[in-house]
C-alpha positions in Angstrom: 51.2 -5.4 -1.3 50.8 -5.9 -5.0 47.4 -6.0 -6.7 48.0 -9.7 -7.7 48.9 -10.7 -4.2 46.0 -8.8 -2.7 43.5 -10.6 -5.1 45.1 -13.9 -4.1 44.5 -13.2 -0.4 40.8 -12.3 -1.1 40.3 -15.4 -3.2 41.7 -17.7 -0.5 39.3 -16.2 2.1 36.0 -16.5 0.2 33.4 -19.2 1.0 33.4 -22.4 -1.1 31.2 -21.9 -4.1 28.7 -24.0 -5.8 28.6 -25.7 -9.3 28.1 -23.3 -12.2 24.9 -23.1 -14.1 24.9 -24.4 -17.7 25.4 -22.0 -20.6 27.4 -19.4 -18.7 31.0 -18.3 -18.9 32.9 -18.9 -15.6 36.4 -18.1 -14.5 38.4 -19.7 -11.7 40.7 -17.4 -9.7 43.3 -19.8 -8.5 45.9 -19.2 -5.8 49.2 -17.5 -6.6 52.4 -17.0 -4.7 51.7 -14.9 -1.6 54.0 -12.3 -0.1 56.1 -13.3 3.0 54.1 -13.5 6.2 50.7 -13.4 4.3 48.1 -15.7 5.9 46.6 -18.3 3.5 44.1 -21.2 3.7 43.7 -24.2 1.4 41.0 -22.9 -0.8 40.8 -24.0 -4.5 39.9 -20.5 -5.8 37.0 -18.2 -6.4 34.3 -19.0 -8.9 32.9 -16.1 -10.8 30.2 -15.8 -13.5 30.5 -13.4 -16.4 27.1 -11.8 -16.9 25.8 -9.1 -19.3 24.4 -5.9 -17.7 20.7 -5.4 -18.3 18.8 -2.1 -18.6 18.2 -0.7 -15.1 20.9 -2.9 -13.5 23.1 -1.6 -10.6 26.0 -3.4 -8.9 23.8 -3.6 -5.8 21.0 -5.2 -7.7 23.4 -7.7 -9.4 25.0 -8.5 -6.0 21.5 -9.2 -4.6 20.7 -11.6 -7.4 23.9 -13.6 -7.0 24.8 -13.4 -3.3 21.4 -12.6 -1.7 22.7 -9.3 -0.3 22.9 -6.0 -2.2 25.3 -4.5 0.4 27.9 -6.9 -0.7 28.3 -5.3 -4.1 32.0 -4.1 -3.3 33.0 -7.8 -3.9 32.3 -7.3 -7.6 34.8 -4.5 -7.8 37.6 -6.9 -6.9 37.1 -8.9 -10.1 36.4 -6.0 -12.5 38.1 -2.8 -13.6 35.2 -0.4 -12.8 36.2 3.2 -12.3 32.8 4.4 -11.0 30.7 1.8 -9.1 27.6 3.9 -9.6 27.9 3.9 -13.4 27.7 0.7 -15.5 26.4 0.4 -19.0 23.9 -1.9 -20.8 25.6 -4.9 -22.5 28.8 -4.5 -20.4 30.2 -7.8 -19.2 30.7 -8.0 -15.4 32.3 -10.8 -13.5 30.4 -11.7 -10.3 31.4 -14.1 -7.4 28.9 -17.0 -7.3 27.7 -17.7 -3.8 26.4 -21.1 -2.7 23.8 -19.2 -0.5 21.7 -18.5 -3.6 20.0 -21.6 -5.1 21.3 -22.8 -8.5 17.9 -22.3 -10.2 17.7 -18.7 -9.0 21.3 -18.0 -10.1 20.6 -19.4 -13.5 17.6 -17.2 -13.9 19.5 -14.2 -12.7 22.3 -14.9 -15.3 19.9 -15.3 -18.3 20.2 -12.1 -20.4 17.1 -10.5 -21.9 16.3 -11.0 -25.6 17.9 -8.1 -27.6 18.8 -4.8 -26.1 20.4 -1.6 -27.5 23.6 -0.4 -25.9 23.1 2.9 -24.2 26.1 5.2 -24.2 29.8 4.3 -24.5 31.6 2.2 -21.9 33.5 4.2 -19.4 37.3 3.7 -19.4 38.2 1.8 -16.3 41.2 1.5 -14.2 42.1 -0.1 -10.9 44.2 1.8 -8.4 47.4 0.1 -7.3 47.8 0.0 -3.6 50.0 2.7 -2.3 50.7 1.5 1.3 54.3 2.6 0.9 53.0 6.1 1.3 52.3 5.2 5.0 55.9 4.7 5.9 56.6 8.3 6.9 54.5 11.3 7.7 56.6 13.2 5.2 54.7 11.7 2.4 51.7 13.9 3.2 53.2 16.6 5.3 55.0 18.3 2.5 56.2 21.8 3.0 54.2 24.3 1.1 56.4 27.2 0.0 54.5 30.4 0.4 56.1 33.6 -0.6 56.1 36.3 2.0 54.4 38.6 -0.4 51.3 36.5 -0.4 50.6 37.5 3.1 49.2 36.0 6.2 46.1 34.6 4.5 48.1 32.3 2.3 50.3 31.1 5.2 47.1 30.3 7.1 45.8 28.3 4.1 49.1 26.4 4.0 48.9 25.5 7.7 45.3 24.3 7.3 46.3 22.2 4.3 49.0 20.5 6.3 46.7 20.0 9.2 44.1 18.4 7.0 46.7 16.1 5.4 47.8 14.9 8.8 44.3 14.3 10.0 43.4 12.4 6.8 46.4 10.2 7.1 45.8 9.5 10.8 42.2 8.5 10.1 43.3 6.1 7.3 46.0 4.6 9.5 43.4 3.9 12.3 41.2 2.1 9.9 44.1 0.2 8.5 45.2 -0.8 12.0 41.8 -2.3 12.7 42.0 -4.1 9.3 45.4 -5.7 10.1 44.0 -6.8 13.5 41.2 -8.6 11.5 38.6 -6.5 13.2 36.5 -6.4 10.0 33.4 -4.7 11.4 35.3 -1.9 13.0 37.6 -1.5 10.0 34.6 -1.4 7.7 33.0 1.4 9.7 36.3 3.4 9.8 36.9 3.1 6.1 33.3 4.1 5.4 33.7 7.2 7.6 37.1 8.0 6.0 35.6 7.9 2.5 32.6 10.1 3.7 35.0 12.6 5.2 37.7 12.5 2.5 36.1 11.6 -0.9 38.9 13.3 -2.8 41.8 11.8 -0.7 44.7 10.1 -2.5 44.0 7.2 -0.2 40.3 6.9 -1.3 41.0 4.2 -3.9 42.9 2.1 -1.3 40.2 2.7 1.3 37.5 1.4 -1.2 39.5 -1.8 -1.8 40.0 -2.4 1.9 36.3 -1.7 2.5 35.4 -4.3 -0.2 37.8 -6.8 1.4 36.0 -6.3 4.8 32.7 -7.1 3.1 34.2 -10.3 1.7 35.7 -11.4 5.0 32.4 -10.7 6.8 30.5 -12.6 4.2 32.7 -15.7 4.7 32.1 -15.8 8.4 
């Protein structure tokens, strides 16, 4: 699934959103062509507000101001190219989904930037990982043979076996979470992706797992 098609699916499943506050920049994420077999619903799009990061802000705090729940901060990652969700900088512009559950007056107050602030540090270069679900087609993608010379001895061969075993376990755990996601069991999938990221923070599937986890939050918030 491409990144554009994935964002489309997320946009179509969000709750209907309220009228924007005056004096703010808003962006409408409109539906695009979906991939064959992809489920859709007649939503107009997702309304997001572009806000300026204040001193002391975190994604969790911003999410709490706009959606009423700090735990829904992964939604913000879907509309921004943020490499590290735990590191944002003063004066950065962040696009945030606007929820109707937060009163307009409160939203307007949350969006109002402070008077004048100095930028602290340089913005971090950001990138969004492309989904790599094609890697799941065969076990050979992770179960690569590690050529170990006989001269390296039994210790190196044991290390190679442990690496292959860990790769298989990692892929199996990711597949289980993905299976729950495809069955639309959002709560179970969220727990499984969360556990996968805790057990395998350096996995090559970590970026995908984070996006799926964010998607689960979005779908749960729309129920």
